[in-house]
All heavy atoms as TSV, in Angstrom:
chain	resi	resn	atom	element	x	y	z
A	1	ASN	N	N	17.505	74.029	52.466
A	1	ASN	CA	C	16.597	74.956	53.164
A	1	ASN	C	C	17.010	75.339	54.536
A	1	ASN	O	O	16.392	75.315	55.526
A	1	ASN	CB	C	15.219	74.417	53.139
A	1	ASN	CG	C	15.072	73.198	54.023
A	1	ASN	OD1	O	15.942	72.580	54.438
A	1	ASN	ND2	N	13.785	73.033	54.419
A	2	SER	N	N	18.344	75.543	54.731
A	2	SER	CA	C	18.849	75.854	56.084
A	2	SER	C	C	18.364	77.212	56.490
A	2	SER	O	O	18.388	78.105	55.590
A	2	SER	CB	C	20.418	75.877	55.994
A	2	SER	OG	O	20.820	74.583	55.832
A	3	PHE	N	N	18.073	77.449	57.640
A	3	PHE	CA	C	17.628	78.761	58.189
A	3	PHE	C	C	18.648	79.177	59.266
A	3	PHE	O	O	18.235	79.902	60.084
A	3	PHE	CB	C	16.271	78.606	58.656
A	3	PHE	CG	C	15.234	78.128	57.724
A	3	PHE	CD1	C	14.491	76.904	57.965
A	3	PHE	CD2	C	14.960	78.864	56.575
A	3	PHE	CE1	C	13.534	76.493	57.055
A	3	PHE	CE2	C	14.080	78.346	55.691
A	3	PHE	CZ	C	13.321	77.284	56.034
A	4	HIS	N	N	19.722	78.652	59.333
A	4	HIS	CA	C	20.640	78.837	60.545
A	4	HIS	C	C	21.672	79.844	60.190
A	4	HIS	O	O	21.991	80.153	59.104
A	4	HIS	CB	C	21.435	77.494	60.751
A	4	HIS	CG	C	20.522	76.297	60.961
A	4	HIS	ND1	N	19.894	76.150	62.045
A	4	HIS	CD2	C	20.210	75.234	60.127
A	4	HIS	CE1	C	19.140	75.024	61.979
A	4	HIS	NE2	N	19.403	74.384	60.902
A	5	HIS	N	N	22.016	80.593	61.310
A	5	HIS	CA	C	23.054	81.527	61.233
A	5	HIS	C	C	24.391	81.093	61.663
A	5	HIS	O	O	25.297	81.778	61.707
A	5	HIS	CB	C	22.618	82.912	62.005
A	5	HIS	CG	C	22.537	82.611	63.336
A	5	HIS	ND1	N	21.403	82.039	64.016
A	5	HIS	CD2	C	23.309	82.912	64.431
A	5	HIS	CE1	C	21.559	81.977	65.300
A	5	HIS	NE2	N	22.775	82.440	65.596
A	6	GLN	N	N	24.401	79.800	62.172
A	6	GLN	CA	C	25.589	79.100	62.551
A	6	GLN	C	C	25.649	77.691	61.928
A	6	GLN	O	O	24.530	77.159	61.521
A	6	GLN	CB	C	25.644	78.932	64.068
A	6	GLN	CG	C	25.614	80.177	64.902
A	6	GLN	CD	C	25.549	80.002	66.377
A	6	GLN	OE1	O	25.061	78.960	66.797
A	6	GLN	NE2	N	26.249	80.867	67.092
A	7	SER	N	N	26.897	77.192	61.778
A	7	SER	CA	C	26.912	75.780	61.151
A	7	SER	C	C	28.120	75.155	61.707
A	7	SER	O	O	28.930	75.766	62.475
A	7	SER	CB	C	27.030	75.926	59.630
A	7	SER	OG	O	28.175	76.615	59.194
A	8	VAL	N	N	28.291	73.777	61.434
A	8	VAL	CA	C	29.336	73.030	61.910
A	8	VAL	C	C	30.687	73.587	61.233
A	8	VAL	O	O	30.640	73.855	60.069
A	8	VAL	CB	C	29.141	71.560	61.497
A	8	VAL	CG1	C	30.349	70.730	61.754
A	8	VAL	CG2	C	27.960	70.974	62.192
A	9	LYS	N	N	31.630	73.783	62.139
A	9	LYS	CA	C	33.023	74.170	61.512
A	9	LYS	C	C	34.005	72.961	61.750
A	9	LYS	O	O	34.617	72.442	60.733
A	9	LYS	CB	C	33.507	75.349	62.306
A	9	LYS	CG	C	34.911	75.749	61.939
A	9	LYS	CD	C	35.400	76.999	62.697
A	9	LYS	CE	C	36.851	77.316	62.227
A	9	LYS	NZ	N	37.345	78.396	62.995
A	10	ASP	N	N	34.107	72.399	62.920
A	10	ASP	CA	C	34.969	71.202	63.172
A	10	ASP	C	C	34.140	70.052	63.738
A	10	ASP	O	O	33.348	70.274	64.574
A	10	ASP	CB	C	36.009	71.691	64.255
A	10	ASP	CG	C	36.934	72.831	63.788
A	10	ASP	OD1	O	37.250	72.778	62.674
A	10	ASP	OD2	O	37.091	73.702	64.633
A	11	LEU	N	N	34.327	68.862	63.065
A	11	LEU	CA	C	33.628	67.793	63.426
A	11	LEU	C	C	34.234	67.060	64.640
A	11	LEU	O	O	35.520	67.034	64.732
A	11	LEU	CB	C	33.520	66.739	62.229
A	11	LEU	CG	C	32.920	67.129	60.933
A	11	LEU	CD1	C	33.012	66.127	59.913
A	11	LEU	CD2	C	31.412	67.484	61.383
A	12	GLY	N	N	33.511	66.376	65.437
A	12	GLY	CA	C	34.048	65.560	66.564
A	12	GLY	C	C	34.721	64.421	66.035
A	12	GLY	O	O	34.648	63.978	64.853
A	13	LYS	N	N	35.338	63.753	66.990
A	13	LYS	CA	C	36.097	62.482	66.626
A	13	LYS	C	C	35.237	61.430	65.929
A	13	LYS	O	O	34.192	61.057	66.410
A	13	LYS	CB	C	36.802	61.948	67.889
A	13	LYS	CG	C	37.719	60.768	67.649
A	13	LYS	CD	C	38.316	60.209	68.951
A	13	LYS	CE	C	39.212	59.078	68.697
A	13	LYS	NZ	N	39.799	58.627	69.937
A	14	GLY	N	N	35.745	61.016	64.803
A	14	GLY	CA	C	35.025	59.879	64.165
A	14	GLY	C	C	33.974	60.383	63.223
A	14	GLY	O	O	33.487	59.497	62.372
A	15	LEU	N	N	33.372	61.584	63.300
A	15	LEU	CA	C	32.427	61.971	62.431
A	15	LEU	C	C	32.836	62.315	61.094
A	15	LEU	O	O	33.949	62.716	60.754
A	15	LEU	CB	C	31.629	63.234	62.992
A	15	LEU	CG	C	31.029	63.020	64.320
A	15	LEU	CD1	C	30.613	64.363	64.998
A	15	LEU	CD2	C	29.891	62.002	64.299
A	16	ILE	N	N	32.034	61.996	60.080
A	16	ILE	CA	C	32.262	62.354	58.627
A	16	ILE	C	C	31.130	63.237	58.199
A	16	ILE	O	O	30.059	63.118	58.541
A	16	ILE	CB	C	32.476	61.035	57.819
A	16	ILE	CG1	C	31.323	60.371	57.846
A	16	ILE	CG2	C	33.878	60.368	58.292
A	16	ILE	CD1	C	31.352	59.113	56.729
A	17	THR	N	N	31.480	64.152	57.167
A	17	THR	CA	C	30.528	64.957	56.585
A	17	THR	C	C	29.993	64.084	55.423
A	17	THR	O	O	30.803	63.545	54.644
A	17	THR	CB	C	31.220	66.211	56.079
A	17	THR	OG1	O	31.675	66.990	57.156
A	17	THR	CG2	C	30.056	67.114	55.448
A	18	THR	N	N	28.600	64.133	55.280
A	18	THR	CA	C	28.030	63.331	54.133
A	18	THR	C	C	27.254	64.140	53.315
A	18	THR	O	O	26.639	63.695	52.282
A	18	THR	CB	C	27.348	62.161	54.659
A	18	THR	OG1	O	26.386	62.593	55.698
A	18	THR	CG2	C	28.267	61.065	55.243
A	19	ALA	N	N	26.903	65.482	53.634
A	19	ALA	CA	C	26.127	66.384	52.816
A	19	ALA	C	C	26.568	67.759	53.053
A	19	ALA	O	O	27.000	68.148	54.139
A	19	ALA	CB	C	24.582	66.201	53.259
A	20	TRP	N	N	26.581	68.483	51.980
A	20	TRP	CA	C	26.918	69.843	51.941
A	20	TRP	C	C	25.879	70.709	51.197
A	20	TRP	O	O	25.358	70.186	50.198
A	20	TRP	CB	C	28.316	70.019	51.267
A	20	TRP	CG	C	29.421	69.258	51.809
A	20	TRP	CD1	C	30.427	69.881	52.744
A	20	TRP	CD2	C	29.735	67.945	51.610
A	20	TRP	NE1	N	31.262	68.773	53.017
A	20	TRP	CE2	C	30.914	67.669	52.244
A	20	TRP	CE3	C	29.215	67.055	50.841
A	20	TRP	CZ2	C	31.604	66.496	52.345
A	20	TRP	CZ3	C	29.839	65.719	50.816
A	20	TRP	CH2	C	30.944	65.517	51.552
A	21	SER	N	N	25.794	71.950	51.410
A	21	SER	CA	C	25.033	72.751	50.678
A	21	SER	C	C	25.840	73.276	49.519
A	21	SER	O	O	27.059	73.136	49.512
A	21	SER	CB	C	24.405	74.033	51.482
A	21	SER	OG	O	25.571	74.856	51.985
A	22	ASP	N	N	25.259	74.033	48.567
A	22	ASP	CA	C	26.095	74.604	47.371
A	22	ASP	C	C	27.206	75.446	47.848
A	22	ASP	O	O	28.191	75.423	47.097
A	22	ASP	CB	C	25.130	75.241	46.461
A	22	ASP	CG	C	24.189	74.221	45.699
A	22	ASP	OD1	O	24.402	73.087	45.696
A	22	ASP	OD2	O	23.108	74.791	45.245
A	23	ASP	N	N	27.046	76.154	48.977
A	23	ASP	CA	C	28.097	77.064	49.328
A	23	ASP	C	C	29.106	76.383	50.224
A	23	ASP	O	O	29.864	77.029	50.910
A	23	ASP	CB	C	27.438	78.320	49.865
A	23	ASP	CG	C	26.565	78.092	51.231
A	23	ASP	OD1	O	26.426	76.878	51.565
A	23	ASP	OD2	O	26.136	79.126	51.708
A	24	GLY	N	N	29.084	75.086	50.406
A	24	GLY	CA	C	29.967	74.372	51.251
A	24	GLY	C	C	29.624	74.194	52.739
A	24	GLY	O	O	30.521	73.629	53.440
A	25	VAL	N	N	28.500	74.661	53.194
A	25	VAL	CA	C	28.061	74.464	54.638
A	25	VAL	C	C	27.748	73.045	54.824
A	25	VAL	O	O	27.021	72.412	54.000
A	25	VAL	CB	C	26.890	75.371	54.896
A	25	VAL	CG1	C	26.360	75.112	56.316
A	25	VAL	CG2	C	27.321	76.890	54.823
A	26	VAL	N	N	28.272	72.533	55.897
A	26	VAL	CA	C	27.934	71.093	56.337
A	26	VAL	C	C	26.427	70.945	56.599
A	26	VAL	O	O	25.957	71.703	57.379
A	26	VAL	CB	C	28.709	70.681	57.527
A	26	VAL	CG1	C	28.339	69.342	58.017
A	26	VAL	CG2	C	30.233	70.735	57.228
A	27	GLU	N	N	25.789	70.058	55.904
A	27	GLU	CA	C	24.326	69.799	56.087
A	27	GLU	C	C	24.071	68.431	56.679
A	27	GLU	O	O	22.848	68.158	57.050
A	27	GLU	CB	C	23.575	70.065	54.786
A	27	GLU	CG	C	23.704	71.404	54.188
A	27	GLU	CD	C	22.847	72.440	55.051
A	27	GLU	OE1	O	22.032	72.053	55.859
A	27	GLU	OE2	O	23.072	73.572	54.830
A	28	GLY	N	N	25.029	67.598	56.583
A	28	GLY	CA	C	24.761	66.242	57.138
A	28	GLY	C	C	26.094	65.580	57.630
A	28	GLY	O	O	27.154	65.776	56.978
A	29	ILE	N	N	25.959	64.807	58.682
A	29	ILE	CA	C	27.099	64.241	59.351
A	29	ILE	C	C	26.688	62.681	59.696
A	29	ILE	O	O	25.492	62.428	60.053
A	29	ILE	CB	C	27.683	64.870	60.533
A	29	ILE	CG1	C	26.581	65.049	61.679
A	29	ILE	CG2	C	28.197	66.207	60.173
A	29	ILE	CD1	C	27.230	65.620	62.944
A	30	GLU	N	N	27.616	61.790	59.775
A	30	GLU	CA	C	27.324	60.480	60.185
A	30	GLU	C	C	28.644	59.976	60.961
A	30	GLU	O	O	29.714	60.553	60.864
A	30	GLU	CB	C	27.179	59.564	58.999
A	30	GLU	CG	C	25.854	59.947	58.161
A	30	GLU	CD	C	25.698	58.994	57.020
A	30	GLU	OE1	O	26.013	57.841	57.005
A	30	GLU	OE2	O	25.114	59.488	56.044
A	31	LEU	N	N	28.393	58.900	61.724
A	31	LEU	CA	C	29.394	58.260	62.498
A	31	LEU	C	C	29.535	56.845	62.106
A	31	LEU	O	O	28.732	55.980	62.536
A	31	LEU	CB	C	29.137	58.346	64.121
A	31	LEU	CG	C	30.166	57.751	64.933
A	31	LEU	CD1	C	31.504	58.493	64.846
A	31	LEU	CD2	C	29.706	57.823	66.431
A	32	PRO	N	N	30.469	56.622	61.095
A	32	PRO	CA	C	30.675	55.209	60.688
A	32	PRO	C	C	30.900	54.177	61.772
A	32	PRO	O	O	31.618	54.500	62.862
A	32	PRO	CB	C	31.962	55.345	59.793
A	32	PRO	CG	C	31.959	56.707	59.435
A	32	PRO	CD	C	31.460	57.553	60.599
A	33	GLY	N	N	30.345	53.022	61.628
A	33	GLY	CA	C	30.492	51.981	62.655
A	33	GLY	C	C	29.489	52.063	63.867
A	33	GLY	O	O	29.372	51.192	64.632
A	34	SER	N	N	28.776	53.197	63.896
A	34	SER	CA	C	27.743	53.260	64.909
A	34	SER	C	C	26.449	52.453	64.575
A	34	SER	O	O	26.200	52.293	63.268
A	34	SER	CB	C	27.443	54.612	65.275
A	34	SER	OG	O	26.883	55.307	64.163
A	35	GLN	N	N	25.696	52.162	65.476
A	35	GLN	CA	C	24.403	51.443	65.181
A	35	GLN	C	C	23.510	52.393	64.335
A	35	GLN	O	O	22.862	51.957	63.398
A	35	GLN	CB	C	23.664	51.002	66.443
A	35	GLN	CG	C	22.545	50.094	66.138
A	35	GLN	CD	C	21.994	49.382	67.411
A	35	GLN	OE1	O	22.503	49.659	68.501
A	35	GLN	NE2	N	21.019	48.608	67.327
A	36	TYR	N	N	23.441	53.649	64.748
A	36	TYR	CA	C	22.657	54.567	64.068
A	36	TYR	C	C	23.058	56.045	64.453
A	36	TYR	O	O	22.933	56.336	65.786
A	36	TYR	CB	C	21.121	54.420	64.299
A	36	TYR	CG	C	20.240	55.389	63.523
A	36	TYR	CD1	C	19.890	55.022	62.076
A	36	TYR	CD2	C	19.902	56.655	63.864
A	36	TYR	CE1	C	19.151	55.945	61.313
A	36	TYR	CE2	C	19.150	57.449	63.059
A	36	TYR	CZ	C	18.843	57.154	61.805
A	36	TYR	OH	O	18.072	57.984	61.039
A	37	PHE	N	N	23.486	56.677	63.672
A	37	PHE	CA	C	23.936	58.114	63.859
A	37	PHE	C	C	23.866	58.949	62.668
A	37	PHE	O	O	24.479	58.642	61.667
A	37	PHE	CB	C	25.317	58.169	64.413
A	37	PHE	CG	C	25.738	59.589	64.857
A	37	PHE	CD1	C	25.771	59.927	66.163
A	37	PHE	CD2	C	26.078	60.451	63.913
A	37	PHE	CE1	C	26.306	61.157	66.551
A	37	PHE	CE2	C	26.436	61.921	64.297
A	37	PHE	CZ	C	26.437	62.161	65.603
A	38	LEU	N	N	22.882	59.900	62.579
A	38	LEU	CA	C	22.713	60.769	61.450
A	38	LEU	C	C	22.326	62.059	61.854
A	38	LEU	O	O	21.300	62.211	62.741
A	38	LEU	CB	C	21.547	60.176	60.583
A	38	LEU	CG	C	21.091	61.066	59.373
A	38	LEU	CD1	C	22.360	61.160	58.392
A	38	LEU	CD2	C	19.925	60.406	58.709
A	39	GLY	N	N	23.058	63.021	61.626
A	39	GLY	CA	C	22.759	64.357	61.961
A	39	GLY	C	C	22.575	65.190	60.759
A	39	GLY	O	O	23.274	65.162	59.792
A	40	VAL	N	N	21.537	66.057	60.714
A	40	VAL	CA	C	21.252	66.965	59.588
A	40	VAL	C	C	21.231	68.459	60.092
A	40	VAL	O	O	20.627	68.606	61.177
A	40	VAL	CB	C	19.994	66.538	58.716
A	40	VAL	CG1	C	20.142	65.265	58.135
A	40	VAL	CG2	C	18.788	66.638	59.579
A	41	GLN	N	N	21.682	69.355	59.336
A	41	GLN	CA	C	21.501	70.732	59.729
A	41	GLN	C	C	20.818	71.459	58.590
A	41	GLN	O	O	21.247	72.296	57.899
A	41	GLN	CB	C	22.984	71.355	59.778
A	41	GLN	CG	C	22.966	72.785	60.398
A	41	GLN	CD	C	24.208	73.187	60.878
A	41	GLN	OE1	O	24.471	73.036	62.027
A	41	GLN	NE2	N	25.057	73.933	60.016
A	42	TRP	N	N	19.608	70.919	58.483
A	42	TRP	CA	C	18.581	71.542	57.645
A	42	TRP	C	C	17.242	71.196	58.097
A	42	TRP	O	O	17.129	70.492	59.095
A	42	TRP	CB	C	18.772	71.167	56.128
A	42	TRP	CG	C	18.798	69.730	55.813
A	42	TRP	CD1	C	19.808	68.786	56.280
A	42	TRP	CD2	C	17.889	68.951	55.228
A	42	TRP	NE1	N	19.529	67.562	55.774
A	42	TRP	CE2	C	18.345	67.616	55.109
A	42	TRP	CE3	C	16.646	69.291	54.568
A	42	TRP	CZ2	C	17.488	66.595	54.541
A	42	TRP	CZ3	C	15.913	68.190	54.049
A	42	TRP	CH2	C	16.334	66.850	53.947
A	43	HIS	N	N	16.226	71.455	57.411
A	43	HIS	CA	C	14.793	71.131	57.881
A	43	HIS	C	C	14.119	70.260	57.079
A	43	HIS	O	O	13.215	70.652	56.210
A	43	HIS	CB	C	14.081	72.414	58.055
A	43	HIS	CG	C	14.785	73.438	59.205
A	43	HIS	ND1	N	14.289	73.285	60.476
A	43	HIS	CD2	C	15.545	74.348	58.984
A	43	HIS	CE1	C	14.988	74.108	61.181
A	43	HIS	NE2	N	15.770	74.800	60.360
A	44	PRO	N	N	14.309	68.898	57.226
A	44	PRO	CA	C	13.616	67.924	56.384
A	44	PRO	C	C	12.117	67.874	56.563
A	44	PRO	O	O	11.362	67.560	55.651
A	44	PRO	CB	C	14.267	66.529	56.805
A	44	PRO	CG	C	14.860	66.777	58.127
A	44	PRO	CD	C	15.245	68.256	58.158
A	45	GLU	N	N	11.669	68.354	57.826
A	45	GLU	CA	C	10.195	68.377	57.967
A	45	GLU	C	C	9.411	69.306	57.029
A	45	GLU	O	O	8.309	69.190	56.732
A	45	GLU	CB	C	9.918	68.680	59.463
A	45	GLU	CG	C	10.082	70.088	59.783
A	45	GLU	CD	C	11.594	70.491	60.117
A	45	GLU	OE1	O	12.513	69.707	59.997
A	45	GLU	OE2	O	11.834	71.625	60.572
A	46	GLU	N	N	10.372	70.339	56.513
A	46	GLU	CA	C	9.729	71.299	55.652
A	46	GLU	C	C	9.440	70.657	54.144
A	46	GLU	O	O	8.750	71.240	53.439
A	46	GLU	CB	C	10.559	72.498	55.483
A	46	GLU	CG	C	10.722	73.257	56.716
A	46	GLU	CD	C	9.650	74.132	57.116
A	46	GLU	OE1	O	8.784	74.402	56.250
A	46	GLU	OE2	O	9.366	74.254	58.263
A	47	PHE	N	N	10.001	69.422	53.958
A	47	PHE	CA	C	9.900	68.838	52.703
A	47	PHE	C	C	9.171	67.579	52.660
A	47	PHE	O	O	9.210	66.758	51.734
A	47	PHE	CB	C	11.361	68.523	52.071
A	47	PHE	CG	C	11.999	69.851	51.562
A	47	PHE	CD1	C	12.799	70.514	52.474
A	47	PHE	CD2	C	11.792	70.226	50.320
A	47	PHE	CE1	C	13.543	71.696	51.999
A	47	PHE	CE2	C	12.388	71.367	49.840
A	47	PHE	CZ	C	13.181	72.158	50.688
A	48	ILE	N	N	8.423	67.200	53.788
A	48	ILE	CA	C	7.690	65.905	53.911
A	48	ILE	C	C	6.749	65.765	52.782
A	48	ILE	O	O	6.412	64.654	52.437
A	48	ILE	CB	C	7.163	65.848	55.378
A	48	ILE	CG1	C	6.881	64.399	55.622
A	48	ILE	CG2	C	5.841	66.663	55.472
A	48	ILE	CD1	C	8.083	63.537	55.875
A	49	ASP	N	N	6.219	66.734	52.224
A	49	ASP	CA	C	5.206	66.684	51.154
A	49	ASP	C	C	5.782	66.815	49.819
A	49	ASP	O	O	5.067	66.919	48.863
A	49	ASP	CB	C	4.037	67.788	51.375
A	49	ASP	CG	C	3.214	67.540	52.652
A	49	ASP	OD1	O	3.116	66.430	52.995
A	49	ASP	OD2	O	2.865	68.479	53.258
A	50	HIS	N	N	7.157	66.712	49.755
A	50	HIS	CA	C	7.780	66.866	48.426
A	50	HIS	C	C	8.405	65.585	47.853
A	50	HIS	O	O	9.283	65.736	46.905
A	50	HIS	CB	C	8.960	67.908	48.593
A	50	HIS	CG	C	8.393	69.265	48.765
A	50	HIS	ND1	N	7.949	69.773	49.932
A	50	HIS	CD2	C	8.197	70.280	47.861
A	50	HIS	CE1	C	7.466	71.058	49.774
A	50	HIS	NE2	N	7.692	71.400	48.522
A	51	GLY	N	N	7.901	64.599	48.181
A	51	GLY	CA	C	8.346	63.202	47.677
A	51	GLY	C	C	8.965	62.221	48.575
A	51	GLY	O	O	9.367	62.605	49.721
A	52	ALA	N	N	8.981	61.072	48.041
A	52	ALA	CA	C	9.416	59.957	48.908
A	52	ALA	C	C	10.905	60.049	49.365
A	52	ALA	O	O	11.158	59.475	50.442
A	52	ALA	CB	C	9.265	58.597	48.104
A	53	ILE	N	N	11.711	60.662	48.625
A	53	ILE	CA	C	13.208	60.769	48.919
A	53	ILE	C	C	13.219	61.353	50.357
A	53	ILE	O	O	14.119	61.032	51.039
A	53	ILE	CB	C	13.973	61.438	47.925
A	53	ILE	CG1	C	15.509	61.269	48.134
A	53	ILE	CG2	C	13.557	62.998	47.825
A	53	ILE	CD1	C	16.298	61.551	47.057
A	54	PHE	N	N	12.358	62.364	50.714
A	54	PHE	CA	C	12.470	63.001	51.909
A	54	PHE	C	C	11.893	62.050	53.111
A	54	PHE	O	O	12.271	62.274	54.286
A	54	PHE	CB	C	11.722	64.362	51.870
A	54	PHE	CG	C	12.504	65.319	51.047
A	54	PHE	CD1	C	11.925	65.544	49.666
A	54	PHE	CD2	C	13.730	65.862	51.335
A	54	PHE	CE1	C	12.670	66.463	48.926
A	54	PHE	CE2	C	14.368	66.783	50.549
A	54	PHE	CZ	C	13.881	67.135	49.350
A	55	HIS	N	N	11.098	61.172	52.764
A	55	HIS	CA	C	10.476	60.169	53.676
A	55	HIS	C	C	11.553	59.268	54.243
A	55	HIS	O	O	11.483	58.827	55.397
A	55	HIS	CB	C	9.309	59.406	53.139
A	55	HIS	CG	C	8.157	60.296	52.749
A	55	HIS	ND1	N	7.073	59.807	52.244
A	55	HIS	CD2	C	7.993	61.721	52.655
A	55	HIS	CE1	C	6.198	60.761	51.908
A	55	HIS	NE2	N	6.712	61.978	52.248
A	56	SER	N	N	12.571	59.032	53.431
A	56	SER	CA	C	13.536	57.971	53.832
A	56	SER	C	C	14.341	58.333	55.053
A	56	SER	O	O	14.556	57.532	55.905
A	56	SER	CB	C	14.479	57.649	52.668
A	56	SER	OG	O	15.180	58.834	52.272
A	57	LEU	N	N	14.517	59.616	55.247
A	57	LEU	CA	C	15.296	60.090	56.538
A	57	LEU	C	C	14.423	59.768	57.713
A	57	LEU	O	O	14.892	59.163	58.638
A	57	LEU	CB	C	15.572	61.492	56.423
A	57	LEU	CG	C	16.306	62.027	57.532
A	57	LEU	CD1	C	17.461	63.011	57.061
A	57	LEU	CD2	C	15.488	62.905	58.652
A	58	PHE	N	N	13.160	60.071	57.717
A	58	PHE	CA	C	12.243	59.806	58.812
A	58	PHE	C	C	12.035	58.310	59.083
A	58	PHE	O	O	12.047	57.762	60.092
A	58	PHE	CB	C	10.948	60.414	58.698
A	58	PHE	CG	C	11.104	61.945	58.724
A	58	PHE	CD1	C	11.044	62.672	57.552
A	58	PHE	CD2	C	11.263	62.684	59.938
A	58	PHE	CE1	C	11.152	64.016	57.507
A	58	PHE	CE2	C	11.373	63.993	59.978
A	58	PHE	CZ	C	11.409	64.743	58.718
A	59	GLU	N	N	11.898	57.487	57.876
A	59	GLU	CA	C	11.711	56.120	57.966
A	59	GLU	C	C	12.896	55.443	58.612
A	59	GLU	O	O	12.835	54.443	59.318
A	59	GLU	CB	C	11.310	55.589	56.589
A	59	GLU	CG	C	9.999	55.944	56.140
A	59	GLU	CD	C	9.835	55.701	54.604
A	59	GLU	OE1	O	10.798	55.222	53.941
A	59	GLU	OE2	O	8.693	55.924	54.097
A	60	SER	N	N	14.114	55.935	58.184
A	60	SER	CA	C	15.388	55.249	58.809
A	60	SER	C	C	15.413	55.544	60.301
A	60	SER	O	O	15.861	54.563	61.049
A	60	SER	CB	C	16.615	55.767	58.208
A	60	SER	OG	O	16.878	57.055	58.579
A	61	PHE	N	N	14.918	56.652	60.732
A	61	PHE	CA	C	14.949	56.905	62.199
A	61	PHE	C	C	13.928	56.061	62.876
A	61	PHE	O	O	14.226	55.455	63.850
A	61	PHE	CB	C	14.621	58.447	62.402
A	61	PHE	CG	C	14.539	58.699	63.792
A	61	PHE	CD1	C	15.659	58.747	64.641
A	61	PHE	CD2	C	13.312	59.161	64.426
A	61	PHE	CE1	C	15.576	59.176	66.034
A	61	PHE	CE2	C	13.205	59.445	65.687
A	61	PHE	CZ	C	14.312	59.368	66.583
A	62	VAL	N	N	12.762	55.836	62.315
A	62	VAL	CA	C	11.752	55.016	62.928
A	62	VAL	C	C	12.134	53.561	63.017
A	62	VAL	O	O	12.063	52.858	63.987
A	62	VAL	CB	C	10.364	55.170	62.129
A	62	VAL	CG1	C	9.443	54.031	62.641
A	62	VAL	CG2	C	9.806	56.574	62.275
A	63	GLU	N	N	12.877	53.087	61.908
A	63	GLU	CA	C	13.276	51.741	61.946
A	63	GLU	C	C	14.603	51.594	63.129
A	63	GLU	O	O	14.539	50.593	63.766
A	63	GLU	CB	C	13.901	51.342	60.630
A	63	GLU	CG	C	12.870	50.983	59.607
A	63	GLU	CD	C	12.127	49.911	60.100
A	63	GLU	OE1	O	12.556	48.810	60.379
A	63	GLU	OE2	O	10.717	50.079	59.946
A	64	ALA	N	N	15.325	52.646	63.127
A	64	ALA	CA	C	16.401	52.456	64.262
A	64	ALA	C	C	15.792	52.416	65.581
A	64	ALA	O	O	16.344	51.862	66.483
A	64	ALA	CB	C	17.285	53.746	64.124
A	65	CYS	N	N	14.629	53.107	65.747
A	65	CYS	CA	C	14.066	53.170	67.157
A	65	CYS	C	C	13.482	51.805	67.513
A	65	CYS	O	O	13.264	51.551	68.633
A	65	CYS	CB	C	12.886	54.201	67.181
A	65	CYS	SG	S	13.416	55.847	67.129
A	66	LYS	N	N	13.328	50.835	66.507
A	66	LYS	CA	C	12.738	49.498	66.858
A	66	LYS	C	C	13.866	48.662	67.395
A	66	LYS	O	O	13.600	47.516	67.903
A	66	LYS	CB	C	12.095	48.928	65.571
A	66	LYS	CG	C	11.064	49.705	65.096
A	66	LYS	CD	C	10.469	49.095	63.836
A	66	LYS	CE	C	9.373	49.741	63.248
A	66	LYS	NZ	N	8.851	49.188	61.920
A	67	TRP	N	N	15.139	48.987	67.266
A	67	TRP	CA	C	16.286	48.018	67.685
A	67	TRP	C	C	16.184	47.790	69.081
A	67	TRP	O	O	16.381	48.259	69.924
A	67	TRP	CB	C	17.565	48.633	67.260
A	67	TRP	CG	C	17.688	48.697	65.757
A	67	TRP	CD1	C	17.088	48.052	64.715
A	67	TRP	CD2	C	18.701	49.524	64.987
A	67	TRP	NE1	N	17.456	48.441	63.594
A	67	TRP	CE2	C	18.561	49.287	63.666
A	67	TRP	CE3	C	19.522	50.503	65.304
A	67	TRP	CZ2	C	19.191	50.036	62.675
A	67	TRP	CZ3	C	20.309	51.153	64.445
A	67	TRP	CH2	C	20.080	50.875	63.072
């Protein structure tokens, strides 16, 4: 559900792509070895009422904030 007219082209040092849209646009990035780093280029808040799988992204963020 991306609504963007721009997207990631080149990742920064150490970042890896972990999610793509059907047309190959980067939708998720992570930084291995970091305590918590997750970037998404879509709108997960639009899916909060669409099942538990979408809750996990927010729950992981809340848990990371407790560290």
